C-alpha positions in Angstrom: 12.3 -62.4 -1.5 10.0 -59.4 -0.7 7.5 -58.0 -3.0 5.7 -54.7 -2.2 2.9 -53.5 -4.5 1.1 -50.1 -4.7 0.3 -47.3 -7.0 3.0 -44.8 -8.4 0.7 -42.2 -9.9 -1.6 -44.0 -12.1 0.7 -47.1 -12.6 0.5 -50.2 -10.4 4.0 -51.2 -9.5 5.8 -54.2 -7.6 9.0 -53.7 -5.8 11.2 -56.8 -5.7 14.2 -57.3 -3.3 16.0 -60.6 -2.7 18.0 -62.3 0.0 20.3 -65.0 -1.4 22.6 -67.6 0.2 25.0 -67.4 -2.9 27.0 -64.9 -4.7 26.2 -62.9 -7.9 22.8 -61.8 -9.3 19.7 -63.9 -9.4 17.7 -64.3 -12.6 14.0 -63.8 -12.1 10.9 -63.4 -14.2 7.7 -61.6 -13.3 4.0 -61.5 -14.4 1.1 -59.5 -13.3 -2.1 -61.3 -13.0 -5.6 -59.8 -12.7 -8.9 -61.2 -11.2 -12.4 -59.9 -11.2 -12.9 -61.1 -7.7 -10.8 -62.9 -5.0 -10.7 -66.5 -5.9 -11.7 -66.0 -9.6 -9.5 -67.3 -12.4 -6.4 -65.3 -12.9 -5.5 -63.9 -16.3 -2.2 -62.2 -17.3 -2.2 -58.5 -17.2 0.6 -57.0 -19.1 3.7 -58.6 -20.6 6.1 -60.8 -18.5 9.5 -59.2 -17.6 12.9 -60.9 -17.1 15.5 -59.3 -14.9 18.6 -60.0 -12.7 19.0 -58.7 -9.2 21.7 -58.8 -6.5 21.1 -59.1 -2.9 21.5 -55.7 -1.3 21.0 -53.9 -4.6 18.2 -51.5 -5.3 14.8 -53.1 -5.6 13.6 -53.9 -9.1 10.4 -52.3 -10.1 7.8 -54.1 -12.3 5.2 -52.0 -13.8 1.6 -52.9 -14.8 0.6 -50.3 -17.3 -2.8 -52.1 -17.9 -4.2 -51.8 -14.4 -6.3 -48.6 -13.6 -6.7 -47.3 -10.0 -10.6 -47.6 -10.3 -11.0 -50.7 -12.3 -12.5 -53.0 -9.5 -10.2 -55.8 -10.1 -7.5 -57.8 -7.8 -4.0 -57.8 -8.9 -1.2 -60.2 -7.9 2.4 -60.0 -9.0 4.1 -63.4 -9.3 7.9 -63.6 -9.4 9.6 -67.0 -10.5 13.3 -68.0 -10.0 15.3 -69.8 -12.7 14.5 -73.1 -10.7 10.9 -72.6 -10.9 10.1 -71.5 -7.3 7.2 -68.9 -7.5 6.6 -66.0 -5.1 3.4 -64.1 -5.2 2.6 -60.6 -3.6 -0.4 -60.0 -1.5 -3.4 -59.4 -3.6 -3.8 -55.7 -4.4 -7.4 -54.3 -5.0 -8.0 -51.6 -7.4 -11.2 -50.0 -5.6 -13.8 -48.7 -8.0 -15.9 -47.5 -5.0 -13.5 -44.8 -4.0 
């Protein structure tokens, strides 16, 4: 699984792509988390999203409409498979000092 995060206009997004060893689409759920600083407790940011995606298909985009470009927080997108395996994006910092 690959998760790429970044801004699309004023919306923080994560693009999820998968590689599978089986057939058919994979069921996933995704949740954005925010932290006031690296290592601080995480809290949900936005609502969780459930979706299905196939290998080789278009990446699935998960938007976080609560994040703001200059809000001085770290954001992480966590994607979980139906079996409970979790994948996390690299932390994304919304830099308030720009």
